[in-house]
N, C-alpha and C positions, 0 to 999 in steps of 0.2 A: 517400788517404782515411785519416783517423785517427779513433779513438774513444778518449775519455778516460773512465776509470772512476774516480770519486771516491768511495771507499768505505773506511772504517776497519776493517771486519770482514775480517780477513785470510783466514779460511776461506771466507767467501762470495765474496770477490774472487778467490781462487785457483780455486775451482770454476767461477765464471762465466767467468773468463779461459780456463781449459782448454777449456770448451765452445765458446767463441767462436773460439779458435785452430784448432780442428778444422774450422771452417766458413768462416774468412776467409783472404784472402791473407796472406802473411807480413808481419809488422811493423805492423799498423794499431792495435794496442792500447797505451795508456799508462795506468799506474795511478798515482793520487795518493791517499795515505792521510791527508792533512791538508788542511784547507780553506785554509790560508794561501798555498799555492803554486799553487792551481788557476788563478786568472786569468792568472798569468804563463804557464802551460803552454798555456792556451787561446789567448793572444795569439801565442805562438811556433809552435804547431802548426796552428791553424785547423781544429779537428776538425769533422767533420760531425755528431757526436753526443757529448754529455756525459751519462754515467750518474751521477747526483748523489744521494748520500744526504743527507737533511736533518740527520743527526746526525754531523757531522765534528768532530774536534778542531781547534782553531785558529780556525776560522770556520765558522759553521753554514751548512748547505746552502741555507736559505731566503734569507739575505743574499746568497749567491753567485748564486742564481737571479735575484735582483733585478739584480745587477751584469751578469749575462749578457744580460739583457733591455735593459740600457742601451747595449750595444754597437750600432754601426751595423747596420742591418737586414741588409746583405749580409755581415756578419762574424759574425752570430749562429749558433751551432750549434743543432741540435735538442737538446732536453734531455729526459731521462727521469728522473723523480724516484722515488727509493726512500725509504721511510719506515717506521719502526716506530711512529710517532705520527701517525695520520691521523684527525683528527676535527675537527668544527666549524670554527672560525675558521682553523686551519692549512690544512685542505683547501680552504676557500674562497679563501684567499690564493694557494695554489699554483695552483688552477684559473684565477685571474685572470691569472697569468703564462704561461699557455698552454703547458705542457709537451707533448711529443709523447705521453707517457703517464705515468701514476702507478702505481706498484706497491707495495702494502703488504708489509712484511716481517714474518715470514718468508714466502717465496714458493716456488713451483715453479720451479726454475732452468731447466728445459727451456722452460717457457712464457716466462720472462724472456728467454732466449736468442733464442727465435723473435720476440719483440716487437722486440728490438734489431736483429736481421737484417732484419725487415720494414721497420723505420724507415729502414734504410740501404740497402735493396734496390737502388735506382737507382744509387747511388754504387758499390756493390759490383759490380754488373753492368758498369758502365762501366770500372772499374779492374782487372778481373780478366782473367787469361789464361783463355780459354774452356775449356781442358783441365782447369782446376782445379775448375770446377763449384761452384755453390751450390745446395743443394736448393731447389726452388721450391715 
């Protein structure tokens, strides 16, 4: 199981990754801080979830979300959208692309961590050593 976090804000990304690493088995996180390389990483890793900021250098998150939705259905990861700009037409377009959830930034990182874990709960449970435990 892999999760890709596509986020240019290094502090946010570092804090989120630290929280997730405490709760996930070793090795499932990959960080991309630029939109240009995201699709290549998705194709190589086949993640179960992409946490995608709409404001990425290189390529914006909305165009990447469109590309993710063009993948064959069985190759599409779940997508969580993070955005500092959630209003009117942007929110409508994001909703039409059916992300697992949308989180406005800034946000409560504990709540975001829980949303990510809940989104991946089935894959986490299937791929974990029972002695590692994931809070239910």
